[in-house]
C-alpha positions in Angstrom: 108.5 -8.7 96.1 111.8 -10.4 96.7 115.1 -8.8 97.1 118.1 -9.5 94.9 121.1 -10.7 96.9 124.7 -11.3 95.5 126.8 -14.1 97.0 130.5 -13.4 97.1 131.2 -17.0 95.9 129.1 -16.3 92.8 131.2 -13.3 92.1 134.5 -15.2 92.4 133.1 -18.0 90.2 131.8 -15.6 87.6 135.1 -13.7 87.4 137.0 -17.0 86.8 134.8 -18.3 84.0 134.3 -14.9 82.5 138.1 -14.5 82.2 138.4 -17.8 80.4 135.5 -17.1 78.1 136.8 -13.7 77.3 140.3 -14.7 76.5 139.4 -17.7 74.5 138.8 -15.7 71.4 139.0 -12.0 72.4 139.8 -9.5 69.7 140.4 -5.8 69.5 140.6 -3.5 66.4 139.1 -6.1 64.0 135.8 -7.3 62.6 133.1 -5.0 64.0 135.6 -2.7 65.6 136.6 -1.6 62.1 133.5 0.5 61.9 133.3 1.4 65.6 136.8 2.5 66.6 137.0 5.3 63.9 133.8 6.9 65.3 135.2 6.7 68.8 138.5 8.1 67.8 136.8 11.1 66.2 134.8 11.7 69.4 138.1 11.7 71.4 139.9 13.9 68.8 138.0 16.2 66.6 140.9 16.3 64.2 141.0 12.6 63.5 140.6 11.8 59.8 138.7 15.0 58.8 139.0 14.0 55.2 137.5 10.5 55.6 134.0 10.0 54.2 132.9 7.3 56.7 134.2 9.1 59.7 132.6 12.4 58.7 129.3 10.8 57.8 129.1 9.1 61.2 130.3 11.9 63.4 126.8 13.2 64.1 123.8 11.4 65.7 123.3 7.8 64.7 122.7 4.3 66.2 126.2 4.2 67.8 126.1 7.8 69.1 125.7 7.2 72.9 127.9 4.1 72.8 130.7 6.1 71.2 130.3 9.0 73.7 130.4 6.5 76.6 133.7 4.9 75.4 135.2 8.2 74.3 134.6 9.6 77.8 136.9 6.9 79.3 139.2 7.2 76.3 140.3 10.6 77.5 141.8 9.0 80.6 142.7 5.4 79.6 144.0 3.7 76.5 141.3 2.2 74.3 142.7 -1.4 74.5 142.4 -1.3 78.3 138.9 0.1 78.1 137.7 -2.4 75.5 139.1 -5.4 77.3 137.9 -4.3 80.8 134.4 -3.6 79.6 134.2 -6.9 77.7 135.3 -8.8 80.8 132.8 -6.9 83.0 130.1 -7.7 80.5 130.9 -11.4 80.7 131.1 -11.3 84.5 127.6 -9.7 84.5 126.3 -12.4 82.1 127.5 -15.2 84.4 126.4 -13.5 87.6 122.9 -12.7 86.4 122.5 -16.2 85.0 123.4 -17.6 88.4 120.8 -15.2 90.1 118.0 -16.2 87.7 118.9 -19.9 88.0 118.6 -19.6 91.8 115.1 -18.1 91.4 113.9 -21.0 89.3 115.9 -23.7 91.1 115.9 -22.4 94.7 116.2 -26.0 96.1 119.1 -26.9 93.8 121.9 -24.3 94.0 124.5 -26.2 92.0 122.3 -25.8 88.9 123.2 -22.1 88.8 126.9 -22.9 88.3 126.2 -25.3 85.6 123.9 -22.8 83.9 126.6 -20.1 84.0 129.1 -22.5 82.4 126.6 -23.5 79.6 125.7 -19.8 79.0 129.3 -18.7 78.8 130.6 -21.5 76.6 127.9 -23.4 74.7 127.3 -22.5 71.1 123.6 -22.6 70.3 122.5 -21.6 66.8 122.5 -18.4 64.8 119.3 -17.5 62.8 120.2 -13.9 62.6 121.3 -13.6 66.3 124.3 -14.6 68.5 125.3 -18.2 68.8 127.1 -17.7 72.1 125.9 -15.5 74.9 129.4 -14.5 76.2 131.3 -11.7 74.4 134.6 -12.1 72.7 134.8 -8.3 72.0 133.3 -5.1 73.2 130.2 -4.3 71.1 127.1 -2.1 71.8 124.8 -5.2 72.1 127.3 -6.9 74.5 126.8 -4.0 76.9 123.0 -3.9 76.3 122.1 -7.6 76.7 123.5 -8.1 80.2 121.4 -5.1 81.2 118.3 -6.9 79.6 119.2 -10.0 81.6 119.2 -7.9 84.7 115.9 -6.3 83.6 114.4 -9.8 83.3 115.6 -10.7 86.8 113.7 -7.6 88.1 110.7 -8.6 86.1 110.3 -12.1 87.6 110.8 -10.4 91.0 107.7 -8.4 90.1 109.7 -5.1 90.0 108.5 -3.7 86.7 109.6 -0.1 87.3 113.2 -1.2 88.0 113.0 -3.6 85.1 111.9 -0.8 82.7 114.6 1.6 84.0 117.3 -1.0 83.4 115.9 -1.7 79.9 115.9 2.0 79.3 119.6 2.2 80.2 120.2 -0.7 77.8 118.5 1.4 75.0 121.2 4.0 75.4 123.8 1.5 74.1 121.4 -0.3 71.7 118.1 1.3 71.2 116.3 -1.6 69.5 117.4 -4.1 72.2 116.5 -1.8 75.1 113.2 -0.5 74.0 112.1 -3.8 72.3 112.7 -6.0 75.3 111.5 -3.3 77.7 108.2 -3.2 75.9 107.8 -7.0 75.9 108.5 -7.1 79.6 105.8 -4.4 80.4 103.4 -6.3 78.2 104.1 -9.5 80.1 103.6 -7.8 83.4 100.2 -6.4 82.3 99.0 -9.8 80.9 100.0 -11.7 84.1 98.4 -9.2 86.4 95.2 -9.2 84.3 95.0 -13.0 84.0 95.4 -13.3 87.8 92.5 -10.9 88.2 94.6 -8.6 90.4 92.9 -5.3 91.1 93.7 -2.9 88.3 94.5 -0.2 90.8 97.4 -2.3 92.1 99.3 -2.4 88.9 98.1 0.5 86.8 100.5 2.9 88.6 103.7 0.8 88.1 102.7 0.1 84.5 102.2 3.9 83.9 105.6 4.8 85.4 107.3 1.9 83.5 105.9 3.1 80.2 106.8 6.7 81.0 110.4 5.6 81.8 110.7 3.8 78.4 109.1 6.8 76.7 111.6 9.2 78.3 114.5 7.0 77.2 113.1 6.8 73.7 113.2 10.6 73.5 117.0 10.3 73.7 116.7 8.8 70.2 113.7 10.5 68.8 114.6 14.1 69.6 118.2 14.1 68.2 116.9 12.1 65.2 114.3 14.8 64.5 116.8 17.6 65.0 119.4 16.1 62.7 116.8 14.8 60.2 118.0 14.9 56.6 116.6 13.9 53.3 115.5 10.3 53.2 116.0 7.8 50.4 113.1 5.7 49.2 112.1 2.6 51.2 113.0 0.4 48.1 116.5 1.9 47.9 116.9 1.7 51.7 116.0 -2.0 51.8 118.1 -2.7 48.7 121.3 -1.2 50.2 121.1 -2.1 53.9 119.3 -5.4 53.8 119.7 -7.0 50.4 123.3 -5.9 49.7 125.2 -5.1 52.9 123.6 -7.0 55.8 121.5 -9.9 54.5 123.0 -12.1 57.2 121.3 -9.8 59.8 118.1 -8.7 58.1 116.9 -11.3 55.5 115.6 -14.6 57.0 116.0 -16.6 53.8 119.7 -15.6 53.7 120.5 -16.8 57.2 118.0 -19.7 57.4 120.1 -22.8 56.9 118.9 -26.4 57.2 121.5 -27.1 59.9 120.5 -24.0 61.9 116.8 -24.8 61.7 117.5 -28.4 62.9 119.7 -27.1 65.7 117.1 -24.5 66.8 114.3 -27.1 66.8 116.3 -29.6 68.8 117.4 -26.8 71.2 113.9 -25.5 72.0 112.4 -29.0 72.1 115.1 -30.0 74.6 114.4 -26.8 76.6 110.6 -27.4 76.6 111.1 -31.1 77.7 113.5 -29.9 80.4 110.9 -27.5 81.8 108.3 -30.3 81.9 110.6 -33.0 83.3 112.2 -31.0 86.1 108.7 -30.0 87.5 109.7 -26.5 88.3 107.7 -24.9 91.1 108.4 -21.3 90.3 105.8 -19.6 88.0 106.8 -19.6 84.3 104.1 -17.3 83.0 106.6 -14.5 82.1 108.6 -16.9 80.0 105.5 -18.2 78.2 104.3 -14.7 77.4 107.7 -13.5 76.3 108.1 -16.6 74.1 104.7 -16.0 72.5 105.5 -12.3 72.0 108.8 -13.1 70.3 107.2 -15.8 68.1 104.8 -13.1 66.9 107.7 -10.8 66.2 109.5 -13.6 64.3 106.5 -14.3 62.1 106.0 -10.6 61.4 109.8 -10.3 60.8 109.5 -12.9 58.1 106.3 -11.8 56.5 107.2 -8.1 56.4 110.8 -8.7 55.2 110.5 -11.5 52.7 106.9 -11.2 51.4 105.9 -7.6 52.0 109.2 -5.8 52.7 108.7 -3.1 55.3 111.4 -0.5 56.3 110.1 -0.7 59.9 110.4 -4.5 60.3 113.7 -4.6 58.5 115.0 -2.0 60.9 113.7 -3.9 63.9 115.7 -7.1 63.1 113.2 -9.2 65.0 115.3 -12.3 65.0 117.8 -10.7 67.4 115.1 -11.2 70.1 115.8 -14.9 70.1 118.7 -14.3 72.4 116.7 -14.1 75.6 115.0 -17.4 74.7 118.4 -19.0 74.1 119.7 -17.8 77.4 116.6 -19.0 79.3 116.7 -22.3 77.5 120.3 -22.9 78.6 119.3 -22.3 82.2 116.5 -24.9 82.1 118.6 -27.4 80.1 121.1 -27.0 83.0 118.3 -28.0 85.4 117.5 -31.0 83.3 121.2 -32.1 83.1 121.7 -31.7 86.9 118.7 -33.7 87.8 119.6 -36.4 85.2 123.1 -36.7 86.6 121.7 -36.7 90.1 119.2 -39.4 89.4 121.9 -41.8 88.1 124.4 -40.8 90.7 126.8 -39.3 88.2 127.3 -36.3 90.3 128.3 -38.5 93.3 130.9 -40.2 91.0 132.2 -36.8 89.9 132.4 -35.6 93.5 134.3 -38.8 94.6 136.8 -38.3 91.7 137.3 -34.6 92.6 137.9 -35.2 96.3 140.2 -38.1 95.6 142.3 -36.1 93.1 141.5 -32.6 94.3 145.2 -31.7 94.7 145.6 -32.2 91.0 142.6 -30.1 90.2 143.9 -27.3 92.5 147.3 -27.4 90.7 145.6 -27.3 87.4 143.4 -24.4 88.4 146.4 -22.4 89.8 148.4 -23.2 86.6 145.7 -22.0 84.3 145.2 -18.8 86.3 148.9 -18.1 86.3 149.2 -18.6 82.5 146.2 -16.4 81.8 147.8 -13.7 84.0 151.0 -13.9 82.1 149.1 -13.8 78.8 147.4 -10.6 79.9 150.4 -8.8 81.4 153.2 -9.9 79.0 151.2 -11.0 76.0 153.3 -14.1 75.8 153.0 -16.5 72.8 153.4 -19.8 74.6 155.6 -22.2 72.6 154.0 -25.4 73.9 151.5 -26.8 71.3 151.5 -23.6 69.3 148.6 -24.9 67.1 146.4 -25.2 70.1 147.4 -21.8 71.4 146.8 -20.1 68.1 143.4 -21.7 67.6 141.9 -21.7 71.1 143.9 -19.2 73.1 145.2 -16.3 71.0 143.5 -13.1 72.2 144.3 -9.8 70.5 144.6 -7.1 73.1 146.0 -4.2 71.1 147.3 -3.2 67.7 150.8 -4.6 68.6 149.3 -8.2 68.6 148.8 -8.1 64.9 151.7 -8.9 62.5 150.8 -9.9 59.0 151.0 -8.5 55.4 148.4 -5.9 56.2 150.2 -4.5 59.3 153.5 -4.5 57.4 152.1 -2.2 54.8 150.5 -0.1 57.5 153.9 0.4 59.1 155.4 1.6 55.8 152.4 4.0 55.3 152.9 5.5 58.7 156.5 6.2 58.1 156.3 7.4 54.5 153.0 9.2 53.9 151.3 12.2 55.3 148.4 12.0 57.8 146.2 14.0 55.3 146.7 11.6 52.4 143.7 9.7 51.1 144.0 6.1 49.9 142.2 3.9 47.4 142.4 0.4 48.8 140.9 -3.1 48.5 137.2 -3.3 49.7 138.1 -5.0 53.0 140.8 -2.5 54.1 139.0 -0.5 56.8 141.8 -1.3 59.3 143.8 1.4 57.5 141.9 4.0 59.5 142.8 2.4 62.8 146.3 1.0 62.3 147.7 3.8 60.1 145.2 6.6 60.8 144.8 7.3 57.1 141.6 8.1 55.2 140.2 5.6 52.7 137.7 6.4 50.0 135.4 3.5 51.1 135.5 0.0 52.5 132.8 -2.7 52.7 132.8 -3.2 56.4 132.4 0.4 57.7 128.8 1.2 56.9 127.0 4.5 57.7 123.4 4.1 58.7 122.0 7.6 57.7 120.1 7.5 54.5 122.1 9.8 52.2 125.4 8.5 53.6 124.5 4.9 52.9 123.5 5.9 49.3 126.9 7.6 48.9 128.6 4.6 50.4 126.9 2.3 47.8 127.9 4.7 45.0 131.5 4.6 46.1 131.5 0.8 46.4 130.1 0.5 42.8 132.6 3.1 41.5 135.7 1.7 43.1 135.0 -2.0 42.9 132.4 -2.5 40.2 128.9 -3.7 40.5 127.9 -7.2 41.6 124.6 -9.2 41.7 125.7 -10.9 44.9 125.1 -9.8 48.4 126.7 -9.9 51.8 130.1 -11.6 52.2 129.7 -13.2 48.7 129.5 -9.7 47.3 132.7 -8.8 49.2 134.5 -11.7 47.5 133.2 -10.6 44.1 134.4 -7.0 44.8 137.9 -8.1 45.8 138.2 -10.1 42.6 137.1 -7.1 40.6 139.6 -4.9 42.3 142.4 -7.3 41.6 141.9 -6.5 37.9 141.8 -2.7 38.3 143.8 -0.9 35.6 145.5 2.5 35.3 142.7 4.1 33.3 140.1 3.3 36.0 142.5 4.6 38.7 142.8 7.9 36.7 139.0 8.3 36.6 138.6 7.5 40.3 141.4 10.0 41.2 139.5 12.8 39.4 136.4 12.0 41.5 138.0 11.3 44.9 141.4 13.0 44.8 143.5 10.3 46.4 147.3 10.2 46.4 148.1 6.5 47.1 146.7 3.2 46.0 147.0 -0.2 47.8 146.8 -3.0 45.3 147.0 -6.8 45.6 150.5 -7.9 44.8 149.4 -9.7 41.6 147.6 -6.7 40.2 149.5 -5.2 37.2 150.1 -1.5 37.2 152.2 1.1 35.4 152.4 3.3 38.5 155.5 3.4 40.6 155.6 0.8 43.4 156.8 2.2 46.7 156.4 -1.0 48.8 155.5 -4.6 48.2 155.0 -7.8 50.2 153.5 -11.2 49.4 149.9 -10.0 49.5 149.8 -6.2 48.9 151.7 -3.4 47.3 151.6 0.4 47.7 151.7 2.6 44.6 151.7 6.3 44.1 149.4 8.1 41.8 151.2 10.2 39.1 149.4 13.1 37.5 148.9 12.5 33.8 
């Protein structure tokens, strides 16, 4: 067994590139946070939006349960924007630092490869195919906490420390059960096959395998027991698949939906390059774990296609097998870094770069200090730099808190806060879940905030159909269809919906015609009040 050592220089380097990667496109209270923040706010304050369907339906046990408890614990002492940014930055530091550690295992004679690998992992966009294109995080999400832990688990695995690897994977499962238990099981399988193939005495590895499996089983009980206790009536598998996979999340669950010709070409090129890199660099460190993990994931991918597209299975749809490509992307970037380093070294490109750096190093130092200073100002004062504002808005415009947003949505939110009661319920456009966060008002339903319990997702779909009309489209195409339907909503439909859902205010698109009194209007939206007929 080999120990894991951390070099202070690696930490400094990781902090710097993690800070740049985080700030490049960091966001708070948008996109995935629309369905996560309300659950966290309820955990912090039991009186938060007690009349909101989504918040109520997700207040019990579910896939986000432990993640929300974890964030809510810190939320009682610190502001959520600080917590979210800090944990996102820590996640990215961990990704960089663990990448460096794994690179140093495989390229022990070539230390600079580790730094190049960290840069590629933090900044290079790979391909999607139902998983993440970039390994670094631009926001705090459950999987962005879980995956660095899986990377650390892999590091323990290749150091032949399977018990430690399983324990770390178990911790990852607290934040994302599928990622933690899935990768943990693959790692144990890899450990067993390698020890068996090398004809190691079974007594020498049966004990660590037993304890590793026991550790994962104990962590799995954290999901199984609460799920069993809170078990409610299930909907049919056909209806489950129709709602969660075909309608709401085809970009995560349905291979034919996220398979694009360009992505397949990119993936093929990427893995071929990685394979050639492994062959060309003549790595001396054993690669058996990577081979077994790759074969295991390939089997999962094939199963994930067959039992989703051909013979739809609730189990395989829930597993989202294509998410397991992330570890292969990460490892591929490490070996591609080794290839690039040796390629540059063979043609003396690195020497040329070194000469340029040392000749003009004062310029590089000034540039480094200037960038660090500007980043610090951006964090502390949230300055909108005037120089080249187009570049700033596109490449360096992080959103740290609610105050960083100012558009037609936030303008109407401000009016709602000042002129409506906290207990009021709103009918709103299908992509208006931010109302819960910015104005802390309940909405009947929105497309983004999706409850994962069976009966709640069925009710969610009914509310979507009732408020926005039915559509044959799926995913984001369906959202566009629903928005177009909502733009044509009339007073008669509003009256029927009010009898069903008892709301007081309606947010309409500005072009929507209505007989109801308009309380506020801007270029995009208007707020009207329901009158009792």
